[in-house]
DSSP file (Angstrom, degrees, kcal/mol; ACC not computed):
  #  RESIDUE AA STRUCTURE BP1 BP2  ACC     N-H-->O    O-->H-N    N-H-->O    O-->H-N    TCO  KAPPA ALPHA  PHI   PSI    X-CA   Y-CA   Z-CA
    1    1 A M     >        0   0    0      0, 0.0     4,-2.1     0, 0.0     5,-0.2   0.000 360.0 360.0 360.0 -40.8   -6.3  -96.2  130.0
    2    2 A N  H  >  +     0   0    0      1,-0.2     4,-2.5     2,-0.2     5,-0.1   0.852 360.0  56.3 -65.3 -31.7   -6.6  -93.9  127.1
    3    3 A N  H  > S+     0   0    0      2,-0.2     4,-2.2     1,-0.2    -1,-0.2   0.919 106.3  50.4 -63.3 -41.6   -6.5  -96.8  124.7
    4    4 A T  H  > S+     0   0    0      2,-0.2     4,-2.5     1,-0.2    -2,-0.2   0.912 110.3  49.8 -61.6 -43.1   -9.5  -98.4  126.5
    5    5 A L  H  X S+     0   0    0     -4,-2.1     4,-2.6     1,-0.2    -2,-0.2   0.911 109.1  52.0 -62.1 -42.9  -11.4  -95.1  126.2
    6    6 A L  H  X S+     0   0    0     -4,-2.5     4,-2.1     1,-0.2    -1,-0.2   0.900 110.0  48.4 -59.8 -42.1  -10.6  -95.0  122.5
    7    7 A I  H  X S+     0   0    0     -4,-2.2     4,-2.4     2,-0.2    -2,-0.2   0.921 111.9  49.9 -65.8 -43.1  -11.9  -98.5  122.0
    8    8 A V  H  X S+     0   0    0     -4,-2.5     4,-2.5     1,-0.2    -2,-0.2   0.922 111.2  48.4 -63.9 -42.6  -15.1  -97.7  124.0
    9    9 A V  H  X S+     0   0    0     -4,-2.6     4,-2.4     1,-0.2    -1,-0.2   0.905 112.5  49.2 -62.3 -41.9  -15.8  -94.5  121.9
   10   10 A A  H  X S+     0   0    0     -4,-2.1     4,-2.2     2,-0.2    -2,-0.2   0.908 111.2  48.8 -65.9 -42.1  -15.2  -96.5  118.7
   11   11 A V  H  X S+     0   0    0     -4,-2.4     4,-2.6     2,-0.2    -2,-0.2   0.933 112.4  48.4 -63.2 -46.8  -17.6  -99.3  119.7
   12   12 A I  H  X S+     0   0    0     -4,-2.5     4,-2.9     1,-0.2     5,-0.2   0.919 110.3  52.7 -58.0 -43.5  -20.3  -96.7  120.7
   13   13 A A  H  X S+     0   0    0     -4,-2.4     4,-2.3     1,-0.2    -1,-0.2   0.910 109.8  47.4 -60.1 -43.4  -19.8  -95.0  117.4
   14   14 A I  H  X S+     0   0    0     -4,-2.2     4,-2.2     2,-0.2    -1,-0.2   0.908 112.3  49.9 -66.0 -41.6  -20.3  -98.2  115.4
   15   15 A I  H  X S+     0   0    0     -4,-2.6     4,-2.8     1,-0.2     5,-0.2   0.930 111.7  48.0 -62.8 -44.3  -23.4  -99.1  117.4
   16   16 A L  H  X S+     0   0    0     -4,-2.9     4,-2.9     1,-0.2    -1,-0.2   0.892 109.8  53.0 -65.4 -36.4  -24.9  -95.7  116.9
   17   17 A L  H  X S+     0   0    0     -4,-2.3     4,-1.8    -5,-0.2    -1,-0.2   0.901 111.3  46.4 -62.4 -40.9  -24.1  -95.9  113.2
   18   18 A L  H  X S+     0   0    0     -4,-2.2     4,-2.1     2,-0.2    -2,-0.2   0.938 115.0  45.7 -66.3 -46.2  -25.9  -99.2  113.0
   19   19 A V  H  X S+     0   0    0     -4,-2.8     4,-2.4     1,-0.2    -2,-0.2   0.920 113.1  50.7 -60.6 -44.3  -28.9  -98.0  114.9
   20   20 A G  H  < S+     0   0    0     -4,-2.9    -1,-0.2    -5,-0.2    -2,-0.2   0.854 110.9  49.3 -63.9 -34.9  -29.0  -94.8  112.9
   21   21 A G  H  < S+     0   0    0     -4,-1.8    -1,-0.2    -5,-0.2    -2,-0.2   0.868 115.5  42.8 -73.2 -36.3  -28.9  -96.8  109.6
   22   22 A F  H  < S+     0   0    0     -4,-2.1     2,-0.8     1,-0.2    -2,-0.2   0.814 114.4  49.8 -81.0 -31.1  -31.8  -99.1  110.7
   23   23 A A    ><  -     0   0    0     -4,-2.4     3,-1.2    -5,-0.2    -1,-0.2  -0.856  61.5-176.8-115.8  98.5  -34.1  -96.5  112.2
   24   24 A E  G >  S+     0   0    0     -2,-0.8     3,-0.8     1,-0.3    -1,-0.2   0.777  82.6  64.2 -64.7 -25.7  -34.5  -93.7  109.8
   25   25 A A  G 3  S+     0   0    0      1,-0.3    -1,-0.3    -3,-0.1     3,-0.3   0.760 100.2  53.4 -70.4 -22.5  -36.6  -91.8  112.3
   26   26 A L  G X   +     0   0    0     -3,-1.2     3,-1.7    -7,-0.2     4,-0.5  -0.297  68.4 143.4-102.6  46.8  -33.5  -91.6  114.6
   27   27 A Q  T X>  +     0   0    0     -3,-0.8     3,-1.0     1,-0.3     4,-1.0   0.756  59.6  69.5 -63.8 -24.8  -31.4  -90.0  111.9
   28   28 A F  H 3> S+     0   0    0     -3,-0.3     4,-2.2     1,-0.3    -1,-0.3   0.792  89.4  64.1 -64.1 -25.7  -29.5  -87.8  114.4
   29   29 A L  H <> S+     0   0    0     -3,-1.7     4,-2.6     1,-0.2    -1,-0.3   0.809  96.1  58.6 -65.5 -30.1  -27.9  -91.0  115.8
   30   30 A L  H <> S+     0   0    0     -3,-1.0     4,-2.3    -4,-0.5    -1,-0.2   0.919 108.2  44.4 -65.2 -41.3  -26.2  -91.4  112.5
   31   31 A W  H  X S+     0   0    0     -4,-1.0     4,-2.4     2,-0.2    -2,-0.2   0.889 112.7  50.7 -71.0 -39.6  -24.6  -88.0  112.8
   32   32 A V  H  X S+     0   0    0     -4,-2.2     4,-2.5     2,-0.2     5,-0.2   0.919 111.9  48.9 -63.5 -42.4  -23.6  -88.6  116.5
   33   33 A G  H  X S+     0   0    0     -4,-2.6     4,-2.4     1,-0.2    -2,-0.2   0.920 111.0  48.9 -62.8 -43.0  -22.0  -91.9  115.4
   34   34 A L  H  X S+     0   0    0     -4,-2.3     4,-2.3     2,-0.2    -1,-0.2   0.900 112.0  49.1 -63.3 -39.1  -20.1  -90.3  112.6
   35   35 A I  H  X S+     0   0    0     -4,-2.4     4,-2.3     2,-0.2    -2,-0.2   0.924 112.8  47.3 -67.0 -42.6  -18.8  -87.5  114.9
   36   36 A L  H  X S+     0   0    0     -4,-2.5     4,-2.5     2,-0.2    -2,-0.2   0.888 111.4  51.5 -64.9 -38.3  -17.7  -90.1  117.5
   37   37 A L  H  X S+     0   0    0     -4,-2.4     4,-2.3     2,-0.2    -2,-0.2   0.910 109.8  48.8 -64.3 -42.7  -16.0  -92.2  114.9
   38   38 A V  H  X S+     0   0    0     -4,-2.3     4,-2.6     2,-0.2    -2,-0.2   0.914 111.8  49.6 -63.8 -42.8  -14.1  -89.2  113.6
   39   39 A V  H  X S+     0   0    0     -4,-2.3     4,-2.5     2,-0.2    -2,-0.2   0.911 110.5  50.4 -61.4 -43.1  -13.0  -88.3  117.1
   40   40 A A  H  X S+     0   0    0     -4,-2.5     4,-2.1     2,-0.2    -2,-0.2   0.907 112.0  47.1 -61.0 -43.0  -11.9  -91.8  117.7
   41   41 A V  H  X S+     0   0    0     -4,-2.3     4,-2.6     2,-0.2    -2,-0.2   0.914 112.4  49.3 -66.9 -44.0   -9.9  -91.9  114.5
   42   42 A V  H  X S+     0   0    0     -4,-2.6     4,-2.7     1,-0.2    -2,-0.2   0.921 111.7  48.8 -62.2 -43.8   -8.3  -88.5  115.3
   43   43 A L  H  X S+     0   0    0     -4,-2.5     4,-2.2     1,-0.2    -1,-0.2   0.906 111.4  50.4 -62.4 -41.2   -7.4  -89.6  118.8
   44   44 A F  H  X S+     0   0    0     -4,-2.1     4,-2.2     2,-0.2    -2,-0.2   0.932 112.0  46.6 -62.5 -46.8   -5.8  -92.8  117.4
   45   45 A I  H  X S+     0   0    0     -4,-2.6     4,-2.8     1,-0.2     5,-0.3   0.921 111.5  51.4 -62.6 -44.4   -3.8  -90.9  114.8
   46   46 A V  H  X S+     0   0    0     -4,-2.7     4,-2.8     1,-0.2    -1,-0.2   0.899 110.7  48.9 -60.0 -40.4   -2.6  -88.3  117.4
   47   47 A R  H  X S+     0   0    0     -4,-2.2     4,-1.7     2,-0.2    -1,-0.2   0.892 112.4  48.2 -66.2 -39.8   -1.5  -91.2  119.7
   48   48 A M  H  < S+     0   0    0     -4,-2.2    -2,-0.2     2,-0.2    -1,-0.2   0.893 116.1  42.5 -70.1 -39.0    0.4  -92.9  116.9
   49   49 A I  H  < S+     0   0    0     -4,-2.8    -2,-0.2     1,-0.2    -1,-0.2   0.915 115.4  49.8 -72.1 -41.8    2.2  -89.7  115.8
   50   50 A G  H >< S-     0   0    0     -4,-2.8     3,-0.9    -5,-0.3    -2,-0.2   0.803  92.0-171.2 -67.6 -28.5    2.9  -88.7  119.3
   51   51 A G  T 3<  -     0   0    0     -4,-1.7     3,-0.2    -5,-0.2    -1,-0.2  -0.362  48.3 -53.6  72.0-152.7    4.3  -92.0  120.2
   52   52 A R  T >  S+     0   0    0      1,-0.1     3,-1.3    -4,-0.1    -1,-0.2   0.097  97.2 114.3-110.7  21.0    5.2  -92.9  123.8
   53   53 A S  T <  S+     0   0    0     -3,-0.9    -1,-0.1     1,-0.3    -2,-0.1   0.761  73.4  56.4 -66.6 -24.8    7.4  -89.9  124.5
   54   54 A G  T 3  S+     0   0    0     -3,-0.2    -1,-0.3    -4,-0.1     2,-0.2   0.593  87.4  97.2 -84.4  -9.2    5.0  -88.4  127.1
   55   55 A R    <         0   0    0     -3,-1.3    -3,-0.0     1,-0.1     0, 0.0  -0.509 360.0 360.0 -83.3 149.1    5.0  -91.6  129.3
   56   56 A V              0   0    0     -2,-0.2    -1,-0.1     0, 0.0    -3,-0.0   0.356 360.0 360.0-104.8 360.0    7.2  -91.8  132.4
């Protein structure tokens, strides 16, 4: 389930980055997209480092 959430956050981040790049008036979307993308990458790295030791 966390993996699905991670994919959804990454897709939203990419969409916001594209919208922010095309509409200069909505420049704050660019920052929101970047922040979401960074969060998605950090969560992915934490999951890869942590492994599956927490699962039952």
